[in-house]
Biopython code that builds the backbone (N, CA, C, O; Angstrom):
import numpy as np
from Bio.PDB.StructureBuilder import StructureBuilder

atoms = [
    (1, "MET", "N", (-20.136, 2.814, -10.318)),
    (1, "MET", "CA", (-19.628, 3.806, -8.996)),
    (1, "MET", "C", (-18.194, 4.583, -9.116)),
    (1, "MET", "O", (-17.264, 3.806, -9.332)),
    (2, "SER", "N", (-17.970, 5.426, -9.058)),
    (2, "SER", "CA", (-16.656, 5.952, -9.669)),
    (2, "SER", "C", (-15.810, 5.796, -8.400)),
    (2, "SER", "O", (-16.175, 5.828, -7.225)),
    (3, "LYS", "N", (-14.265, 5.572, -9.065)),
    (3, "LYS", "CA", (-13.339, 5.218, -8.061)),
    (3, "LYS", "C", (-13.110, 6.627, -7.124)),
    (3, "LYS", "O", (-13.404, 7.790, -7.400)),
    (4, "LEU", "N", (-12.491, 6.077, -5.948)),
    (4, "LEU", "CA", (-11.697, 6.979, -5.105)),
    (4, "LEU", "C", (-10.289, 7.169, -5.351)),
    (4, "LEU", "O", (-9.295, 6.471, -5.552)),
    (5, "GLU", "N", (-10.704, 8.808, -5.224)),
    (5, "GLU", "CA", (-9.221, 9.210, -5.099)),
    (5, "GLU", "C", (-8.070, 8.897, -3.728)),
    (5, "GLU", "O", (-8.527, 9.257, -2.642)),
    (6, "LEU", "N", (-6.754, 8.317, -3.688)),
    (6, "LEU", "CA", (-6.568, 8.613, -2.746)),
    (6, "LEU", "C", (-5.721, 9.509, -1.933)),
    (6, "LEU", "O", (-4.915, 10.172, -2.585)),
    (7, "LEU", "N", (-5.728, 9.701, -0.449)),
    (7, "LEU", "CA", (-5.054, 10.674, 0.214)),
    (7, "LEU", "C", (-3.481, 10.610, 0.037)),
    (7, "LEU", "O", (-2.895, 9.528, 0.039)),
    (8, "GLN", "N", (-2.818, 11.834, -0.117)),
    (8, "GLN", "CA", (-1.316, 11.759, -0.065)),
    (8, "GLN", "C", (-0.640, 11.241, 0.860)),
    (8, "GLN", "O", (-0.656, 11.721, 1.994)),
    (9, "GLY", "N", (0.171, 10.024, 0.495)),
    (9, "GLY", "CA", (0.746, 8.800, 1.814)),
    (9, "GLY", "C", (-0.210, 7.584, 2.037)),
    (9, "GLY", "O", (0.076, 6.583, 2.695)),
    (10, "THR", "N", (-1.340, 7.811, 1.414)),
    (10, "THR", "CA", (-1.887, 6.813, 1.794)),
    (10, "THR", "C", (-1.317, 5.361, 0.866)),
    (10, "THR", "O", (-1.262, 4.238, 1.365)),
    (11, "LEU", "N", (-1.030, 5.605, -0.187)),
    (11, "LEU", "CA", (-0.738, 4.255, -1.247)),
    (11, "LEU", "C", (0.582, 3.400, -0.255)),
    (11, "LEU", "O", (0.705, 2.177, -0.177)),
    (12, "ASP", "N", (1.359, 4.315, 0.346)),
    (12, "ASP", "CA", (2.883, 3.640, 0.805)),
    (12, "ASP", "C", (2.064, 2.765, 2.247)),
    (12, "ASP", "O", (2.583, 1.689, 2.544)),
    (13, "LEU", "N", (0.850, 3.218, 3.085)),
    (13, "LEU", "CA", (0.501, 2.654, 3.804)),
    (13, "LEU", "C", (-0.226, 1.379, 3.118)),
    (13, "LEU", "O", (0.073, 0.268, 3.557)),
    (14, "LEU", "N", (-0.863, 1.448, 2.403)),
    (14, "LEU", "CA", (-1.893, 0.232, 1.570)),
    (14, "LEU", "C", (-0.712, -0.722, 0.949)),
    (14, "LEU", "O", (-0.904, -1.938, 0.934)),
    (15, "VAL", "N", (0.074, -0.370, 0.619)),
    (15, "VAL", "CA", (1.249, -1.667, 0.019)),
    (15, "VAL", "C", (2.245, -1.697, 1.379)),
    (15, "VAL", "O", (3.127, -2.542, 1.222)),
    (16, "LEU", "N", (2.296, -1.308, 2.098)),
    (16, "LEU", "CA", (3.031, -1.962, 3.389)),
    (16, "LEU", "C", (1.810, -2.688, 4.106)),
    (16, "LEU", "O", (2.264, -3.650, 4.726)),
    (17, "ARG", "N", (0.767, -2.614, 4.218)),
    (17, "ARG", "CA", (0.071, -3.475, 4.857)),
    (17, "ARG", "C", (-0.547, -4.848, 3.874)),
    (17, "ARG", "O", (-1.002, -5.913, 4.293)),
    (18, "VAL", "N", (-0.401, -4.453, 2.645)),
    (18, "VAL", "CA", (-0.806, -6.015, 1.361)),
    (18, "VAL", "C", (0.705, -6.791, 2.032)),
    (18, "VAL", "O", (0.731, -7.915, 2.533)),
    (19, "LEU", "N", (1.531, -6.144, 1.927)),
    (19, "LEU", "CA", (3.345, -6.742, 2.096)),
    (19, "LEU", "C", (3.117, -7.394, 3.169)),
    (19, "LEU", "O", (3.222, -8.615, 3.051)),
    (20, "ASN", "N", (2.726, -6.839, 4.591)),
    (20, "ASN", "CA", (2.558, -7.663, 5.451)),
    (20, "ASN", "C", (2.396, -8.949, 5.656)),
    (20, "ASN", "O", (2.847, -9.653, 6.559)),
    (21, "ALA", "N", (1.583, -9.267, 4.575)),
    (21, "ALA", "CA", (0.937, -10.563, 4.464)),
    (21, "ALA", "C", (1.822, -11.998, 4.094)),
    (21, "ALA", "O", (1.715, -13.184, 4.405)),
    (22, "GLY", "N", (2.863, -11.090, 3.150)),
    (22, "GLY", "CA", (3.762, -12.009, 2.507)),
    (22, "GLY", "C", (4.282, -11.246, 1.300)),
    (22, "GLY", "O", (3.730, -10.185, 1.008)),
    (23, "PRO", "N", (5.376, -11.732, 0.521)),
    (23, "PRO", "CA", (5.687, -11.391, -0.721)),
    (23, "PRO", "C", (4.971, -11.068, -1.795)),
    (23, "PRO", "O", (3.891, -11.655, -1.729)),
    (24, "MET", "N", (5.065, -10.357, -2.838)),
    (24, "MET", "CA", (4.143, -9.829, -3.975)),
    (24, "MET", "C", (5.064, -9.137, -4.668)),
    (24, "MET", "O", (6.105, -8.520, -4.441)),
    (25, "HIS", "N", (4.165, -9.506, -5.860)),
    (25, "HIS", "CA", (4.946, -8.525, -7.674)),
    (25, "HIS", "C", (3.850, -7.382, -7.085)),
    (25, "HIS", "O", (3.040, -7.255, -6.167)),
    (26, "GLY", "N", (4.502, -6.469, -8.506)),
    (26, "GLY", "CA", (3.444, -5.276, -7.987)),
    (26, "GLY", "C", (2.381, -5.229, -8.922)),
    (26, "GLY", "O", (1.890, -4.101, -8.883)),
    (27, "PHE", "N", (1.677, -6.122, -9.935)),
    (27, "PHE", "CA", (0.939, -6.344, -10.208)),
    (27, "PHE", "C", (0.245, -6.764, -9.201)),
    (27, "PHE", "O", (-0.653, -6.004, -8.837)),
    (28, "GLY", "N", (0.400, -7.902, -8.539)),
    (28, "GLY", "CA", (-0.344, -8.465, -7.189)),
    (28, "GLY", "C", (-0.536, -7.753, -6.247)),
    (28, "GLY", "O", (-1.560, -7.917, -5.584)),
    (29, "ILE", "N", (0.178, -6.985, -5.991)),
    (29, "ILE", "CA", (-0.289, -5.833, -4.908)),
    (29, "ILE", "C", (-1.210, -4.763, -5.151)),
    (29, "ILE", "O", (-1.915, -4.257, -4.278)),
    (30, "ALA", "N", (-1.186, -4.376, -6.547)),
    (30, "ALA", "CA", (-2.207, -3.522, -7.180)),
    (30, "ALA", "C", (-3.926, -4.120, -7.330)),
    (30, "ALA", "O", (-4.993, -3.513, -7.246)),
    (31, "GLN", "N", (-3.633, -5.444, -7.564)),
    (31, "GLN", "CA", (-5.122, -6.337, -7.668)),
    (31, "GLN", "C", (-5.127, -6.430, -6.368)),
    (31, "GLN", "O", (-6.139, -5.830, -6.006)),
    (32, "LYS", "N", (-4.634, -6.796, -5.556)),
    (32, "LYS", "CA", (-4.913, -7.195, -4.006)),
    (32, "LYS", "C", (-5.704, -6.041, -3.362)),
    (32, "LYS", "O", (-6.809, -6.252, -2.861)),
    (33, "ILE", "N", (-4.979, -4.486, -3.380)),
    (33, "ILE", "CA", (-5.805, -3.420, -3.302)),
    (33, "ILE", "C", (-6.829, -2.882, -4.076)),
    (33, "ILE", "O", (-7.605, -2.002, -3.705)),
    (34, "HIS", "N", (-6.812, -3.414, -5.123)),
    (34, "HIS", "CA", (-8.423, -3.290, -5.984)),
    (34, "HIS", "C", (-9.305, -3.883, -5.193)),
    (34, "HIS", "O", (-10.292, -3.348, -4.688)),
    (35, "LEU", "N", (-8.810, -5.454, -5.031)),
    (35, "LEU", "CA", (-9.985, -6.717, -4.436)),
    (35, "LEU", "C", (-10.684, -6.320, -3.256)),
    (35, "LEU", "O", (-11.874, -6.423, -2.960)),
    (36, "LEU", "N", (-9.259, -5.626, -2.357)),
    (36, "LEU", "CA", (-9.622, -5.953, -0.907)),
    (36, "LEU", "C", (-10.727, -4.527, -0.822)),
    (36, "LEU", "O", (-11.661, -4.438, -0.026)),
    (37, "SER", "N", (-10.364, -3.546, -1.788)),
    (37, "SER", "CA", (-11.122, -2.426, -1.109)),
    (37, "SER", "C", (-12.947, -2.624, -1.791)),
    (37, "SER", "O", (-13.875, -1.880, -1.476)),
    (38, "ALA", "N", (-13.027, -3.623, -2.598)),
    (38, "ALA", "CA", (-14.108, -3.804, -3.573)),
    (38, "ALA", "C", (-14.576, -2.770, -4.569)),
    (38, "ALA", "O", (-15.530, -1.993, -4.595)),
    (39, "ASP", "N", (-13.488, -3.054, -5.442)),
    (39, "ASP", "CA", (-13.638, -2.214, -6.340)),
    (39, "ASP", "C", (-13.519, -0.416, -6.550)),
    (39, "ASP", "O", (-13.772, 0.385, -7.450)),
    (40, "ALA", "N", (-13.111, -0.378, -5.485)),
    (40, "ALA", "CA", (-13.465, 1.614, -4.984)),
    (40, "ALA", "C", (-11.624, 2.126, -5.390)),
    (40, "ALA", "O", (-11.391, 3.275, -5.765)),
    (41, "LEU", "N", (-10.780, 1.344, -5.273)),
    (41, "LEU", "CA", (-9.449, 1.758, -5.292)),
    (41, "LEU", "C", (-8.739, 1.039, -6.472)),
    (41, "LEU", "O", (-8.868, -0.170, -6.662)),
    (42, "ARG", "N", (-7.873, 1.965, -7.366)),
    (42, "ARG", "CA", (-7.287, 1.341, -8.801)),
    (42, "ARG", "C", (-6.330, 1.926, -8.590)),
    (42, "ARG", "O", (-6.268, 3.142, -8.772)),
    (43, "ILE", "N", (-5.405, 1.259, -8.183)),
    (43, "ILE", "CA", (-4.049, 1.562, -8.547)),
    (43, "ILE", "C", (-3.263, 1.785, -9.707)),
    (43, "ILE", "O", (-3.120, 0.676, -10.222)),
    (44, "GLU", "N", (-2.721, 2.581, -10.335)),
    (44, "GLU", "CA", (-2.155, 2.394, -11.905)),
    (44, "GLU", "C", (-0.490, 2.188, -11.574)),
    (44, "GLU", "O", (0.158, 2.203, -10.528)),
    (45, "GLU", "N", (-0.303, 2.082, -12.337)),
    (45, "GLU", "CA", (1.385, 1.460, -12.450)),
    (45, "GLU", "C", (2.174, 2.787, -12.474)),
    (45, "GLU", "O", (3.347, 2.754, -12.103)),
    (46, "GLY", "N", (1.602, 4.005, -12.898)),
    (46, "GLY", "CA", (2.412, 5.437, -12.822)),
    (46, "GLY", "C", (2.552, 5.801, -11.551)),
    (46, "GLY", "O", (3.494, 6.586, -11.443)),
    (47, "SER", "N", (1.607, 5.392, -9.750)),
    (47, "SER", "CA", (1.577, 5.647, -9.336)),
    (47, "SER", "C", (2.304, 4.486, -8.327)),
    (47, "SER", "O", (2.949, 5.023, -7.427)),
    (48, "LEU", "N", (2.322, 3.264, -8.306)),
    (48, "LEU", "CA", (2.751, 2.352, -7.882)),
    (48, "LEU", "C", (4.085, 1.938, -8.002)),
    (48, "LEU", "O", (4.499, 1.453, -6.949)),
    (49, "TYR", "N", (4.866, 1.956, -8.871)),
    (49, "TYR", "CA", (5.998, 1.802, -9.570)),
    (49, "TYR", "C", (7.016, 2.780, -8.484)),
    (49, "TYR", "O", (7.783, 2.334, -7.630)),
    (50, "PRO", "N", (6.775, 4.112, -8.787)),
    (50, "PRO", "CA", (7.310, 4.852, -8.034)),
    (50, "PRO", "C", (7.274, 5.041, -6.527)),
    (50, "PRO", "O", (8.081, 5.757, -5.933)),
    (51, "ALA", "N", (6.463, 4.480, -6.041)),
    (51, "ALA", "CA", (6.067, 4.134, -4.431)),
    (51, "ALA", "C", (6.776, 3.174, -4.032)),
    (51, "ALA", "O", (7.370, 3.188, -2.954)),
    (52, "LEU", "N", (6.809, 1.740, -5.275)),
    (52, "LEU", "CA", (7.639, 0.760, -4.619)),
    (52, "LEU", "C", (9.137, 1.108, -4.519)),
    (52, "LEU", "O", (9.897, 0.665, -3.658)),
    (53, "TYR", "N", (9.491, 2.035, -5.601)),
    (53, "TYR", "CA", (10.998, 2.349, -5.771)),
    (53, "TYR", "C", (11.385, 3.243, -4.427)),
    (53, "TYR", "O", (12.289, 2.949, -3.644)),
    (54, "ARG", "N", (10.644, 4.220, -4.339)),
    (54, "ARG", "CA", (10.869, 4.862, -2.816)),
    (54, "ARG", "C", (10.971, 4.214, -1.676)),
    (54, "ARG", "O", (11.791, 4.514, -0.808)),
    (55, "MET", "N", (9.919, 3.020, -1.569)),
    (55, "MET", "CA", (9.776, 2.343, -0.370)),
    (55, "MET", "C", (11.429, 1.771, -0.323)),
    (55, "MET", "O", (12.213, 1.974, 0.604)),
    (56, "GLU", "N", (11.714, 0.994, -1.611)),
    (56, "GLU", "CA", (12.907, 0.133, -0.987)),
    (56, "GLU", "C", (14.325, 0.980, -1.072)),
    (56, "GLU", "O", (15.334, 0.462, -0.593)),
    (57, "ARG", "N", (14.405, 2.507, -1.790)),
    (57, "ARG", "CA", (15.517, 3.252, -1.193)),
    (57, "ARG", "C", (15.159, 3.599, 0.648)),
    (57, "ARG", "O", (16.110, 3.780, 1.407)),
    (58, "LYS", "N", (14.327, 3.627, 0.944)),
    (58, "LYS", "CA", (13.634, 3.997, 2.487)),
    (58, "LYS", "C", (14.252, 2.240, 3.123)),
    (58, "LYS", "O", (14.089, 1.772, 4.250)),
    (59, "ALA", "N", (14.670, 1.867, 2.421)),
    (59, "ALA", "CA", (14.676, 0.264, 3.059)),
    (59, "ALA", "C", (13.756, -0.226, 3.994)),
    (59, "ALA", "O", (14.085, -0.752, 5.057)),
    (60, "TRP", "N", (12.109, 0.013, 3.441)),
    (60, "TRP", "CA", (10.800, -0.404, 4.000)),
    (60, "TRP", "C", (10.540, -1.703, 3.386)),
    (60, "TRP", "O", (9.897, -2.512, 4.056)),
    (61, "ILE", "N", (10.997, -2.081, 2.039)),
    (61, "ILE", "CA", (10.566, -3.004, 1.492)),
    (61, "ILE", "C", (12.355, -3.673, 0.574)),
    (61, "ILE", "O", (13.367, -3.005, 0.361)),
    (62, "GLU", "N", (12.136, -4.934, 0.293)),
    (62, "GLU", "CA", (13.248, -5.204, -0.249)),
    (62, "GLU", "C", (12.760, -6.088, -1.585)),
    (62, "GLU", "O", (11.650, -6.616, -1.523)),
    (63, "ALA", "N", (13.457, -6.232, -2.622)),
    (63, "ALA", "CA", (12.917, -6.623, -3.962)),
    (63, "ALA", "C", (13.724, -7.834, -4.468)),
    (63, "ALA", "O", (14.883, -7.763, -4.060)),
    (64, "GLU", "N", (13.529, -8.736, -5.095)),
    (64, "GLU", "CA", (14.192, -10.005, -5.589)),
    (64, "GLU", "C", (13.452, -10.543, -6.911)),
    (64, "GLU", "O", (12.233, -10.693, -6.829)),
    (65, "TRP", "N", (14.103, -10.848, -8.137)),
    (65, "TRP", "CA", (13.291, -11.348, -9.087)),
    (65, "TRP", "C", (12.911, -12.833, -8.677)),
    (65, "TRP", "O", (13.512, -13.610, -7.934)),
    (66, "GLY", "N", (11.511, -13.019, -9.517)),
    (66, "GLY", "CA", (11.218, -14.673, -9.683)),
    (66, "GLY", "C", (10.651, -15.054, -10.406)),
    (66, "GLY", "O", (10.966, -14.631, -11.518)),
    (67, "VAL", "N", (9.535, -16.004, -10.383)),
    (67, "VAL", "CA", (8.683, -16.139, -11.124)),
    (67, "VAL", "C", (7.483, -15.956, -11.185)),
    (67, "VAL", "O", (7.008, -17.045, -10.859)),
    (68, "SER", "N", (6.382, -15.034, -11.468)),
    (68, "SER", "CA", (5.173, -15.270, -11.277)),
    (68, "SER", "C", (3.702, -16.220, -11.409)),
    (68, "SER", "O", (3.670, -17.135, -12.232)),
    (69, "GLU", "N", (2.758, -15.983, -10.718)),
    (69, "GLU", "CA", (1.706, -17.373, -11.280)),
    (69, "GLU", "C", (1.599, -17.513, -12.582)),
    (69, "GLU", "O", (1.359, -18.700, -12.802)),
    (70, "ASN", "N", (1.668, -16.763, -13.797)),
    (70, "ASN", "CA", (1.765, -16.809, -15.139)),
    (70, "ASN", "C", (3.097, -17.041, -15.768)),
    (70, "ASN", "O", (3.582, -16.863, -16.885)),
    (71, "ASN", "N", (3.446, -17.440, -14.781)),
    (71, "ASN", "CA", (5.202, -18.114, -15.580)),
    (71, "ASN", "C", (5.753, -16.797, -16.241)),
    (71, "ASN", "O", (6.190, -16.925, -17.385)),
    (72, "ARG", "N", (5.777, -15.914, -15.836)),
    (72, "ARG", "CA", (6.626, -14.376, -15.915)),
    (72, "ARG", "C", (7.588, -14.074, -15.595)),
    (72, "ARG", "O", (7.283, -14.111, -14.403)),
    (73, "ARG", "N", (8.563, -13.781, -15.578)),
    (73, "ARG", "CA", (9.926, -12.909, -14.621)),
    (73, "ARG", "C", (9.088, -11.659, -13.795)),
    (73, "ARG", "O", (8.363, -10.888, -14.425)),
    (74, "ALA", "N", (9.246, -11.564, -12.509)),
    (74, "ALA", "CA", (8.557, -10.193, -12.025)),
    (74, "ALA", "C", (9.593, -10.454, -10.538)),
    (74, "ALA", "O", (10.150, -11.429, -10.035)),
    (75, "LYS", "N", (9.466, -8.948, -10.199)),
    (75, "LYS", "CA", (10.154, -8.880, -9.438)),
    (75, "LYS", "C", (9.279, -8.703, -7.670)),
    (75, "LYS", "O", (8.625, -7.734, -7.286)),
    (76, "PHE", "N", (9.484, -9.582, -7.147)),
    (76, "PHE", "CA", (8.512, -9.647, -6.059)),
    (76, "PHE", "C", (9.276, -8.603, -4.615)),
    (76, "PHE", "O", (10.471, -8.418, -4.387)),
    (77, "TYR", "N", (8.290, -8.178, -3.994)),
    (77, "TYR", "CA", (8.473, -7.095, -2.623)),
    (77, "TYR", "C", (8.171, -7.609, -1.347)),
    (77, "TYR", "O", (7.109, -8.177, -1.090)),
    (78, "ARG", "N", (9.318, -7.372, -0.334)),
    (78, "ARG", "CA", (8.874, -8.034, 1.216)),
    (78, "ARG", "C", (9.033, -6.990, 1.762)),
    (78, "ARG", "O", (9.813, -6.145, 1.325)),
    (79, "LEU", "N", (8.221, -6.808, 2.988)),
    (79, "LEU", "CA", (8.640, -5.619, 4.023)),
    (79, "LEU", "C", (9.920, -6.371, 4.556)),
    (79, "LEU", "O", (10.003, -7.598, 4.584)),
    (80, "THR", "N", (11.026, -5.404, 5.027)),
    (80, "THR", "CA", (12.283, -5.533, 5.564)),
    (80, "THR", "C", (11.402, -5.019, 7.553)),
    (80, "THR", "O", (10.282, -4.577, 7.808)),
    (81, "PRO", "N", (12.586, -5.373, 8.495)),
    (81, "PRO", "CA", (12.038, -4.956, 9.777)),
    (81, "PRO", "C", (11.978, -3.188, 9.734)),
    (81, "PRO", "O", (11.041, -2.569, 10.240)),
    (82, "THR", "N", (12.744, -2.747, 9.280)),
    (82, "THR", "CA", (12.710, -1.168, 8.978)),
    (82, "THR", "C", (10.854, -1.147, 8.606)),
    (82, "THR", "O", (10.006, -0.608, 9.318)),
    (83, "GLY", "N", (10.598, -1.911, 7.277)),
    (83, "GLY", "CA", (9.170, -1.719, 7.294)),
    (83, "GLY", "C", (8.034, -2.088, 7.880)),
    (83, "GLY", "O", (6.968, -1.529, 7.624)),
    (84, "ARG", "N", (8.131, -2.904, 8.586)),
    (84, "ARG", "CA", (7.291, -3.259, 9.460)),
    (84, "ARG", "C", (7.245, -2.259, 10.607)),
    (84, "ARG", "O", (6.151, -2.075, 11.141)),
    (85, "LYS", "N", (8.085, -1.733, 10.953)),
    (85, "LYS", "CA", (8.197, -0.751, 11.769)),
    (85, "LYS", "C", (7.494, 0.551, 11.331)),
    (85, "LYS", "O", (6.802, 1.167, 12.142)),
    (86, "GLN", "N", (7.663, 0.992, 10.029)),
    (86, "GLN", "CA", (7.178, 2.170, 9.292)),
    (86, "GLN", "C", (5.695, 1.983, 9.365)),
    (86, "GLN", "O", (4.948, 2.886, 9.743)),
    (87, "LEU", "N", (5.127, 0.360, 8.864)),
    (87, "LEU", "CA", (3.846, -0.192, 9.049)),
    (87, "LEU", "C", (2.828, 0.293, 10.230)),
    (87, "LEU", "O", (1.664, 0.684, 10.308)),
    (88, "ALA", "N", (3.956, 0.040, 11.124)),
    (88, "ALA", "CA", (2.815, 0.624, 12.281)),
    (88, "ALA", "C", (3.034, 2.030, 13.020)),
    (88, "ALA", "O", (2.272, 2.310, 13.946)),
    (89, "THR", "N", (4.021, 2.901, 12.655)),
    (89, "THR", "CA", (4.038, 3.790, 12.209)),
    (89, "THR", "C", (2.843, 4.748, 11.890)),
    (89, "THR", "O", (2.171, 5.654, 12.384)),
    (90, "GLU", "N", (3.042, 3.734, 10.375)),
    (90, "GLU", "CA", (1.699, 4.895, 9.105)),
    (90, "GLU", "C", (0.064, 4.279, 9.911)),
    (90, "GLU", "O", (-0.865, 5.081, 9.814)),
    (91, "GLU", "N", (-0.178, 3.228, 10.491)),
    (91, "GLU", "CA", (-1.572, 2.907, 10.628)),
    (91, "GLU", "C", (-1.816, 3.504, 12.383)),
    (91, "GLU", "O", (-2.896, 3.603, 12.965)),
    (92, "ALA", "N", (-0.675, 3.776, 12.830)),
    (92, "ALA", "CA", (-0.930, 4.919, 13.753)),
    (92, "ALA", "C", (-1.490, 5.975, 13.378)),
    (92, "ALA", "O", (-2.632, 6.072, 13.826)),
    (93, "THR", "N", (-1.093, 6.987, 12.606)),
    (93, "THR", "CA", (-1.042, 7.860, 12.262)),
    (93, "THR", "C", (-2.752, 7.917, 11.307)),
    (93, "THR", "O", (-3.594, 8.806, 11.430)),
    (94, "TRP", "N", (-2.839, 6.797, 10.485)),
    (94, "TRP", "CA", (-4.129, 6.726, 10.029)),
    (94, "TRP", "C", (-5.207, 6.841, 11.115)),
    (94, "TRP", "O", (-5.944, 7.822, 11.226)),
    (95, "ALA", "N", (-5.243, 5.607, 12.018)),
    (95, "ALA", "CA", (-5.978, 5.932, 13.057)),
    (95, "ALA", "C", (-6.502, 6.838, 14.048)),
    (95, "ALA", "O", (-7.555, 6.826, 14.685)),
    (96, "ARG", "N", (-5.223, 7.862, 14.022)),
    (96, "ARG", "CA", (-5.299, 9.389, 14.594)),
    (96, "ARG", "C", (-6.337, 10.546, 13.414)),
    (96, "ARG", "O", (-7.243, 11.271, 13.825)),
    (97, "LEU", "N", (-6.011, 10.469, 12.336)),
    (97, "LEU", "CA", (-6.419, 11.010, 11.210)),
    (97, "LEU", "C", (-7.729, 10.661, 11.115)),
    (97, "LEU", "O", (-8.617, 11.504, 11.240)),
    (98, "THR", "N", (-7.960, 9.455, 10.898)),
    (98, "THR", "CA", (-9.478, 9.127, 10.970)),
    (98, "THR", "C", (-10.567, 9.617, 12.161)),
    (98, "THR", "O", (-11.754, 9.941, 12.193)),
    (99, "SER", "N", (-9.511, 9.484, 13.076)),
    (99, "SER", "CA", (-10.326, 9.647, 14.580)),
    (99, "SER", "C", (-10.690, 11.180, 14.539)),
    (99, "SER", "O", (-11.813, 11.586, 14.836)),
    (100, "ALA", "N", (-9.727, 11.942, 14.175)),
    (100, "ALA", "CA", (-9.857, 13.571, 14.153)),
    (100, "ALA", "C", (-11.034, 13.841, 13.191)),
    (100, "ALA", "O", (-11.964, 14.574, 13.525)),
    (101, "VAL", "N", (-10.964, 13.164, 11.853)),
    (101, "VAL", "CA", (-11.769, 13.772, 11.103)),
    (101, "VAL", "C", (-13.629, 13.210, 11.254)),
    (101, "VAL", "O", (-14.605, 13.631, 10.632)),
    (102, "SER", "N", (-13.544, 12.163, 12.296)),
    (102, "SER", "CA", (-14.653, 11.935, 12.212)),
    (102, "SER", "C", (-15.268, 12.719, 13.707)),
    (102, "SER", "O", (-16.436, 12.758, 14.094)),
    (103, "GLN", "N", (-14.153, 13.248, 14.296)),
    (103, "GLN", "CA", (-14.737, 13.864, 15.711)),
    (103, "GLN", "C", (-15.856, 15.204, 14.911)),
    (103, "GLN", "O", (-17.038, 15.512, 15.065)),
    (104, "VAL", "N", (-14.668, 15.746, 13.990)),
    (104, "VAL", "CA", (-14.899, 17.212, 13.135)),
    (104, "VAL", "C", (-16.494, 16.645, 12.649)),
    (104, "VAL", "O", (-17.485, 17.288, 12.994)),
    (105, "LEU", "N", (-16.599, 15.595, 11.959)),
    (105, "LEU", "CA", (-17.619, 15.469, 11.438)),
    (105, "LEU", "C", (-19.258, 15.204, 12.467)),
    (105, "LEU", "O", (-20.401, 15.415, 12.063)),
    (106, "ALA", "N", (-19.035, 14.934, 13.195)),
    (106, "ALA", "CA", (-19.810, 14.466, 14.005)),
    (106, "ALA", "C", (-20.100, 15.948, 14.622)),
    (106, "ALA", "O", (-21.307, 16.106, 14.433)),
    (107, "LYS", "N", (-19.801, 16.629, 15.000)),
    (107, "LYS", "CA", (-19.422, 18.036, 16.241)),
    (107, "LYS", "C", (-19.631, 19.414, 15.182)),
    (107, "LYS", "O", (-20.019, 20.475, 15.670)),
    (108, "ALA", "N", (-19.412, 19.325, 14.066)),
    (108, "ALA", "CA", (-19.359, 20.288, 13.674)),
    (108, "ALA", "C", (-20.819, 21.379, 13.260)),
    (108, "ALA", "O", (-20.779, 22.357, 12.514)),
    (109, "ASP", "N", (-21.943, 20.884, 13.947)),
    (109, "ASP", "CA", (-23.470, 21.407, 13.663)),
    (109, "ASP", "C", (-23.268, 21.822, 14.945)),
    (109, "ASP", "O", (-24.158, 22.424, 15.546)),
]
sb = StructureBuilder()
sb.init_structure("model")
sb.init_model(0)
sb.init_chain("A")
sb.init_seg("    ")
for serial, (resi, resn, name, xyz) in enumerate(atoms, 1):
    if name == "N":
        sb.init_residue(resn, " ", resi, " ")
    sb.init_atom(name, np.array(xyz, "f"), 0.0, 1.0, " ", f" {name:<3s}", serial, name[0])
structure = sb.get_structure()
């Protein structure tokens, strides 16, 4: 099955949603998205880490160094209160977008 391309801005929503379950390192975030999408979405490091830095600058997430399950030093990210508010905003925007697209697809004929 071919991989799906993420719409612009969708990566932020996915990362915030995954981190809503608890702190996680970058590789873990990418793996979780991959698994939850049933192998349809693969997040490349070149996209993920710039997004994490951007979200950290916006104070949506914060990071601290820790040790991964493989006993390696890793930066763990967690949602901030500002990030939780942003997640709610992003989810509402996504719901409006998918509803609008669905309506167009259903009524275009």
